[in-house]
C-alpha positions as CSV (number, residue, x, y, z in Angstrom):
1,M,0.0,0.0,0.0
2,E,1.3,3.4,-1.0
3,E,1.8,5.8,1.9
4,L,0.0,9.1,1.6
5,K,2.2,12.2,1.8
6,I,0.4,14.8,3.9
7,T,0.8,18.5,2.9
8,W,-0.8,21.0,5.2
9,R,-1.9,24.3,3.6
10,K,-2.8,27.6,5.1
11,A,-4.9,30.2,3.2
12,S,-2.7,32.4,1.0
13,Y,-4.1,35.5,2.5
14,S,-3.4,34.4,6.0
15,G,-0.6,36.7,7.2
16,N,2.4,35.7,9.3
17,D,1.2,37.9,12.1
18,G,0.1,35.1,14.4
19,G,-3.6,35.5,13.6
20,H,-6.3,32.8,14.0
21,C,-5.7,30.4,11.1
22,V,-6.4,26.9,10.2
23,E,-4.6,24.5,7.9
24,L,-6.2,21.9,5.6
25,A,-4.7,18.7,4.2
26,D,-6.0,16.1,1.8
27,L,-6.0,12.9,3.8
28,G,-7.3,10.7,1.0
29,G,-11.0,10.1,1.8
30,T,-11.3,13.1,4.2
31,I,-9.9,16.6,4.8
32,G,-7.8,17.2,7.9
33,V,-8.3,20.5,9.7
34,R,-5.8,21.8,12.4
35,D,-4.8,25.0,14.2
36,S,-1.9,26.5,12.4
37,K,-0.5,27.9,15.7
38,N,-0.5,24.4,17.3
39,P,0.2,21.9,14.5
40,G,1.2,19.2,16.9
41,G,-2.0,19.5,18.8
42,G,-3.9,17.1,16.6
43,H,-6.5,17.6,13.9
44,I,-10.1,16.7,13.0
45,N,-11.2,14.9,9.9
46,I,-14.2,16.2,7.8
47,S,-15.7,14.9,4.6
48,R,-15.4,16.9,1.5
49,D,-19.2,17.5,1.5
50,G,-19.0,18.5,5.2
51,L,-16.2,21.0,4.4
52,D,-18.3,22.5,1.6
53,V,-21.2,23.0,4.0
54,L,-19.0,24.5,6.7
55,L,-17.4,27.0,4.3
56,A,-20.8,28.0,2.9
57,R,-22.1,28.7,6.4
58,L,-19.0,30.6,7.3
59,K,-19.4,32.8,4.2
60,Q,-23.0,33.6,5.4
61,R,-21.6,35.3,8.5
């Protein structure tokens, strides 16, 4: 079985000023979400559909 290389990405318009940012990674069947200020603190997994719903709701705010 081929091992998945995980690449965490932060939004391109997130500055380096220590703001509140999250990072996302393609984990194969799910998307990983973690706190960019605490990358070793673990992550949550969310389905691609779940991420679409989350982002749509955040944009409504």
